[in-house]
VEXDO-399408 format. One record per atom (N, C-alpha, C): atom name; residue in three letters; x, y, z. Coordinates in nm, 3 decimals. Layout:
<batis>
+----+-----+---------+---------+---------+
|  a |   r |      c1 |      c2 |      c3 |
+----+-----+---------+---------+---------+
| CA | ALA |       X |       Y |       Z |
...
+----+-----+---------+---------+---------+
</batis>
This chain:
<batis>
+----+-----+---------+---------+---------+
|  a |   r |      c1 |      c2 |      c3 |
+----+-----+---------+---------+---------+
|  N | UNK |   5.727 |   6.467 |  -0.923 |
| CA | UNK |   5.594 |   6.501 |  -0.869 |
|  C | UNK |   5.507 |   6.563 |  -0.987 |
|  N | UNK |   5.377 |   6.540 |  -0.989 |
| CA | UNK |   5.278 |   6.596 |  -1.077 |
|  C | UNK |   5.262 |   6.743 |  -1.041 |
|  N | UNK |   5.200 |   6.820 |  -1.130 |
| CA | UNK |   5.181 |   6.960 |  -1.081 |
|  C | UNK |   5.063 |   6.979 |  -0.981 |
|  N | UNK |   4.972 |   6.894 |  -0.976 |
| CA | UNK |   4.877 |   6.898 |  -0.870 |
|  C | UNK |   4.947 |   6.877 |  -0.733 |
|  N | UNK |   5.025 |   6.779 |  -0.725 |
| CA | UNK |   5.084 |   6.761 |  -0.588 |
|  C | UNK |   5.192 |   6.868 |  -0.552 |
|  N | UNK |   5.274 |   6.922 |  -0.653 |
| CA | UNK |   5.353 |   7.037 |  -0.627 |
|  C | UNK |   5.265 |   7.158 |  -0.594 |
|  N | UNK |   5.137 |   7.181 |  -0.644 |
| CA | UNK |   5.062 |   7.289 |  -0.613 |
|  C | UNK |   5.026 |   7.279 |  -0.460 |
|  N | UNK |   4.984 |   7.152 |  -0.430 |
| CA | UNK |   4.928 |   7.132 |  -0.294 |
|  C | UNK |   5.043 |   7.137 |  -0.188 |
|  N | UNK |   5.172 |   7.103 |  -0.221 |
| CA | UNK |   5.284 |   7.116 |  -0.137 |
|  C | UNK |   5.312 |   7.271 |  -0.117 |
|  N | UNK |   5.304 |   7.350 |  -0.223 |
| CA | UNK |   5.337 |   7.493 |  -0.217 |
|  C | UNK |   5.229 |   7.552 |  -0.126 |
|  N | UNK |   5.104 |   7.514 |  -0.144 |
| CA | UNK |   5.003 |   7.582 |  -0.056 |
|  C | UNK |   5.020 |   7.529 |   0.098 |
|  N | UNK |   5.071 |   7.406 |   0.116 |
| CA | UNK |   5.106 |   7.368 |   0.255 |
|  C | UNK |   5.215 |   7.461 |   0.304 |
|  N | UNK |   5.320 |   7.490 |   0.223 |
| CA | UNK |   5.428 |   7.564 |   0.269 |
|  C | UNK |   5.372 |   7.703 |   0.305 |
|  N | UNK |   5.299 |   7.766 |   0.209 |
| CA | UNK |   5.258 |   7.895 |   0.251 |
|  C | UNK |   5.163 |   7.894 |   0.365 |
|  N | UNK |   5.097 |   7.796 |   0.398 |
| CA | UNK |   5.020 |   7.788 |   0.526 |
|  C | UNK |   5.085 |   7.792 |   0.649 |
|  N | UNK |   5.214 |   7.778 |   0.643 |
| CA | UNK |   5.293 |   7.755 |   0.759 |
|  C | UNK |   5.352 |   7.895 |   0.799 |
|  N | UNK |   5.320 |   7.996 |   0.717 |
| CA | UNK |   5.371 |   8.143 |   0.747 |
|  C | UNK |   5.320 |   8.183 |   0.876 |
|  N | UNK |   5.399 |   8.260 |   0.962 |
| CA | UNK |   5.363 |   8.304 |   1.081 |
|  C | UNK |   5.233 |   8.372 |   1.104 |
|  N | UNK |   5.201 |   8.465 |   1.001 |
| CA | UNK |   5.085 |   8.549 |   1.001 |
|  C | UNK |   4.960 |   8.458 |   1.001 |
|  N | UNK |   4.965 |   8.349 |   0.961 |
| CA | UNK |   4.840 |   8.252 |   0.965 |
|  C | UNK |   4.822 |   8.191 |   1.107 |
|  N | UNK |   4.912 |   8.204 |   1.197 |
| CA | UNK |   4.909 |   8.120 |   1.309 |
|  C | UNK |   4.911 |   8.220 |   1.433 |
|  N | UNK |   4.926 |   8.338 |   1.432 |
| CA | UNK |   4.906 |   8.449 |   1.549 |
|  C | UNK |   4.777 |   8.428 |   1.613 |
|  N | UNK |   4.776 |   8.405 |   1.737 |
| CA | UNK |   4.660 |   8.388 |   1.815 |
|  C | UNK |   4.600 |   8.233 |   1.820 |
|  N | UNK |   4.674 |   8.157 |   1.754 |
| CA | UNK |   4.637 |   8.009 |   1.765 |
|  C | UNK |   4.740 |   7.945 |   1.846 |
|  N | UNK |   4.731 |   7.817 |   1.885 |
| CA | UNK |   4.816 |   7.754 |   1.974 |
|  C | UNK |   4.907 |   7.683 |   1.894 |
|  N | UNK |   5.033 |   7.639 |   1.959 |
| CA | UNK |   5.137 |   7.550 |   1.897 |
|  C | UNK |   5.068 |   7.415 |   1.870 |
|  N | UNK |   4.986 |   7.379 |   1.948 |
| CA | UNK |   4.915 |   7.233 |   1.937 |
|  C | UNK |   4.831 |   7.235 |   1.811 |
|  N | UNK |   4.762 |   7.350 |   1.798 |
| CA | UNK |   4.673 |   7.370 |   1.675 |
|  C | UNK |   4.757 |   7.368 |   1.546 |
|  N | UNK |   4.861 |   7.440 |   1.566 |
| CA | UNK |   4.960 |   7.438 |   1.441 |
|  C | UNK |   4.996 |   7.286 |   1.412 |
|  N | UNK |   5.050 |   7.213 |   1.494 |
| CA | UNK |   5.105 |   7.076 |   1.457 |
|  C | UNK |   5.003 |   6.980 |   1.440 |
|  N | UNK |   4.885 |   7.006 |   1.489 |
| CA | UNK |   4.776 |   6.913 |   1.442 |
|  C | UNK |   4.736 |   6.941 |   1.285 |
|  N | UNK |   4.720 |   7.056 |   1.274 |
| CA | UNK |   4.704 |   7.123 |   1.109 |
|  C | UNK |   4.822 |   7.051 |   1.034 |
|  N | UNK |   4.935 |   7.068 |   1.082 |
| CA | UNK |   5.071 |   7.026 |   0.996 |
|  C | UNK |   5.050 |   6.882 |   0.977 |
|  N | UNK |   5.033 |   6.796 |   1.077 |
| CA | UNK |   5.012 |   6.652 |   1.051 |
|  C | UNK |   4.908 |   6.626 |   0.956 |
|  N | UNK |   4.787 |   6.667 |   0.975 |
| CA | UNK |   4.680 |   6.665 |   0.884 |
|  C | UNK |   4.714 |   6.688 |   0.749 |
|  N | UNK |   4.785 |   6.790 |   0.725 |
| CA | UNK |   4.829 |   6.840 |   0.595 |
|  C | UNK |   4.931 |   6.737 |   0.526 |
|  N | UNK |   5.028 |   6.695 |   0.621 |
| CA | UNK |   5.122 |   6.602 |   0.573 |
|  C | UNK |   5.058 |   6.470 |   0.516 |
|  N | UNK |   4.964 |   6.415 |   0.620 |
| CA | UNK |   4.905 |   6.284 |   0.571 |
|  C | UNK |   4.813 |   6.301 |   0.449 |
|  N | UNK |   4.742 |   6.426 |   0.422 |
| CA | UNK |   4.670 |   6.440 |   0.307 |
|  C | UNK |   4.767 |   6.441 |   0.177 |
|  N | UNK |   4.896 |   6.504 |   0.193 |
| CA | UNK |   4.966 |   6.509 |   0.069 |
|  C | UNK |   5.018 |   6.373 |   0.059 |
|  N | UNK |   5.069 |   6.308 |   0.146 |
| CA | UNK |   5.103 |   6.155 |   0.145 |
|  C | UNK |   4.995 |   6.070 |   0.072 |
|  N | UNK |   4.883 |   6.099 |   0.105 |
| CA | UNK |   4.781 |   6.008 |   0.051 |
|  C | UNK |   4.745 |   6.043 |  -0.099 |
|  N | UNK |   4.778 |   6.165 |  -0.131 |
| CA | UNK |   4.755 |   6.219 |  -0.275 |
|  C | UNK |   4.878 |   6.166 |  -0.364 |
|  N | UNK |   5.010 |   6.139 |  -0.295 |
| CA | UNK |   5.106 |   6.104 |  -0.388 |
|  C | UNK |   5.110 |   5.981 |  -0.451 |
|  N | UNK |   5.159 |   5.990 |  -0.567 |
| CA | UNK |   5.173 |   5.851 |  -0.642 |
|  C | UNK |   5.302 |   5.776 |  -0.578 |
|  N | UNK |   5.309 |   5.646 |  -0.586 |
| CA | UNK |   5.397 |   5.584 |  -0.527 |
|  C | UNK |   5.540 |   5.619 |  -0.567 |
|  N | UNK |   5.568 |   5.661 |  -0.694 |
| CA | UNK |   5.696 |   5.719 |  -0.733 |
|  C | UNK |   5.730 |   5.839 |  -0.686 |
|  N | UNK |   5.641 |   5.918 |  -0.634 |
| CA | UNK |   5.668 |   6.037 |  -0.577 |
|  C | UNK |   5.686 |   6.053 |  -0.426 |
|  N | UNK |   5.673 |   5.950 |  -0.353 |
| CA | UNK |   5.657 |   5.945 |  -0.207 |
|  C | UNK |   5.794 |   5.985 |  -0.157 |
|  N | UNK |   5.911 |   5.932 |  -0.199 |
| CA | UNK |   6.026 |   5.958 |  -0.148 |
|  C | UNK |   6.057 |   6.107 |  -0.153 |
|  N | UNK |   6.047 |   6.169 |  -0.283 |
| CA | UNK |   6.075 |   6.297 |  -0.296 |
|  C | UNK |   5.985 |   6.391 |  -0.205 |
|  N | UNK |   5.849 |   6.357 |  -0.193 |
| CA | UNK |   5.770 |   6.428 |  -0.106 |
|  C | UNK |   5.807 |   6.423 |   0.029 |
|  N | UNK |   5.854 |   6.296 |   0.078 |
| CA | UNK |   5.882 |   6.289 |   0.209 |
|  C | UNK |   5.998 |   6.365 |   0.255 |
|  N | UNK |   6.099 |   6.387 |   0.158 |
| CA | UNK |   6.219 |   6.465 |   0.169 |
|  C | UNK |   6.161 |   6.614 |   0.170 |
|  N | UNK |   6.078 |   6.663 |   0.096 |
| CA | UNK |   6.037 |   6.797 |   0.107 |
|  C | UNK |   5.961 |   6.815 |   0.237 |
|  N | UNK |   5.892 |   6.718 |   0.291 |
| CA | UNK |   5.803 |   6.743 |   0.401 |
|  C | UNK |   5.913 |   6.747 |   0.528 |
|  N | UNK |   6.022 |   6.663 |   0.532 |
| CA | UNK |   6.121 |   6.669 |   0.621 |
|  C | UNK |   6.179 |   6.814 |   0.622 |
|  N | UNK |   6.211 |   6.873 |   0.514 |
| CA | UNK |   6.277 |   7.002 |   0.500 |
|  C | UNK |   6.172 |   7.106 |   0.565 |
|  N | UNK |   6.054 |   7.085 |   0.532 |
| CA | UNK |   5.952 |   7.186 |   0.583 |
|  C | UNK |   5.942 |   7.172 |   0.730 |
|  N | UNK |   5.946 |   7.050 |   0.789 |
| CA | UNK |   5.928 |   7.036 |   0.929 |
|  C | UNK |   6.060 |   7.100 |   0.996 |
|  N | UNK |   6.176 |   7.090 |   0.930 |
| CA | UNK |   6.303 |   7.150 |   0.993 |
|  C | UNK |   6.284 |   7.315 |   0.978 |
|  N | UNK |   6.220 |   7.345 |   0.872 |
| CA | UNK |   6.211 |   7.502 |   0.843 |
|  C | UNK |   6.118 |   7.559 |   0.964 |
|  N | UNK |   6.007 |   7.479 |   0.995 |
| CA | UNK |   5.912 |   7.514 |   1.103 |
|  C | UNK |   5.986 |   7.518 |   1.233 |
|  N | UNK |   6.060 |   7.416 |   1.253 |
| CA | UNK |   6.126 |   7.389 |   1.388 |
|  C | UNK |   6.219 |   7.522 |   1.396 |
|  N | UNK |   6.297 |   7.558 |   1.296 |
| CA | UNK |   6.391 |   7.661 |   1.297 |
|  C | UNK |   6.313 |   7.792 |   1.312 |
|  N | UNK |   6.185 |   7.803 |   1.265 |
| CA | UNK |   6.118 |   7.929 |   1.274 |
|  C | UNK |   6.042 |   7.949 |   1.419 |
|  N | UNK |   6.085 |   7.855 |   1.489 |
| CA | UNK |   6.039 |   7.870 |   1.634 |
|  C | UNK |   5.901 |   7.786 |   1.679 |
|  N | UNK |   5.866 |   7.694 |   1.592 |
| CA | UNK |   5.748 |   7.607 |   1.623 |
|  C | UNK |   5.782 |   7.481 |   1.716 |
|  N | UNK |   5.920 |   7.450 |   1.705 |
| CA | UNK |   5.968 |   7.330 |   1.785 |
|  C | UNK |   5.969 |   7.375 |   1.942 |
|  N | UNK |   5.859 |   7.343 |   1.997 |
| CA | UNK |   5.846 |   7.367 |   2.154 |
|  C | UNK |   5.824 |   7.244 |   2.222 |
|  N | UNK |   5.846 |   7.251 |   2.349 |
| CA | UNK |   5.817 |   7.129 |   2.443 |
|  C | UNK |   5.673 |   7.103 |   2.436 |
|  N | UNK |   5.633 |   6.980 |   2.469 |
| CA | UNK |   5.497 |   6.929 |   2.467 |
|  C | UNK |   5.403 |   7.028 |   2.569 |
|  N | UNK |   5.472 |   7.057 |   2.680 |
| CA | UNK |   5.384 |   7.127 |   2.779 |
|  C | UNK |   5.342 |   7.284 |   2.713 |
|  N | UNK |   5.392 |   7.317 |   2.606 |
| CA | UNK |   5.365 |   7.432 |   2.536 |
|  C | UNK |   5.247 |   7.435 |   2.428 |
|  N | UNK |   5.192 |   7.310 |   2.423 |
| CA | UNK |   5.108 |   7.300 |   2.314 |
|  C | UNK |   4.970 |   7.388 |   2.328 |
|  N | UNK |   4.943 |   7.442 |   2.464 |
| CA | UNK |   4.846 |   7.513 |   2.458 |
|  C | UNK |   4.868 |   7.664 |   2.465 |
|  N | UNK |   5.003 |   7.688 |   2.446 |
| CA | UNK |   5.052 |   7.845 |   2.438 |
|  C | UNK |   5.011 |   7.895 |   2.310 |
|  N | UNK |   4.979 |   8.013 |   2.312 |
| CA | UNK |   4.934 |   8.094 |   2.198 |
|  C | UNK |   5.045 |   8.164 |   2.137 |
|  N | UNK |   5.048 |   8.134 |   1.998 |
| CA | UNK |   5.156 |   8.191 |   1.922 |
|  C | UNK |   5.139 |   8.354 |   1.911 |
|  N | UNK |   5.242 |   8.417 |   1.966 |
| CA | UNK |   5.242 |   8.555 |   1.964 |
|  C | UNK |   5.311 |   8.632 |   1.833 |
|  N | UNK |   5.282 |   8.749 |   1.800 |
| CA | UNK |   5.373 |   8.817 |   1.700 |
|  C | UNK |   5.496 |   8.837 |   1.761 |
|  N | UNK |   5.600 |   8.849 |   1.688 |
| CA | UNK |   5.735 |   8.872 |   1.741 |
|  C | UNK |   5.752 |   9.014 |   1.793 |
+----+-----+---------+---------+---------+
</batis>
């Protein structure tokens, strides 16, 4: 991956930190997450897509493990501080 894509991926990773999402809903988080994924994939060169998809899958798993994997009916629930 080129430096611009690596930088954008790192900014995306940092943007998933809990302190950015307190007071917002799970639905807002996942809409933002999806928008960021799509923007990164659009920016990626064809030869970088597989590596980027792997990084994005790992980030999704990290977010799931961090407590953002919630049932659809929770999409309007506000993310609280632990």
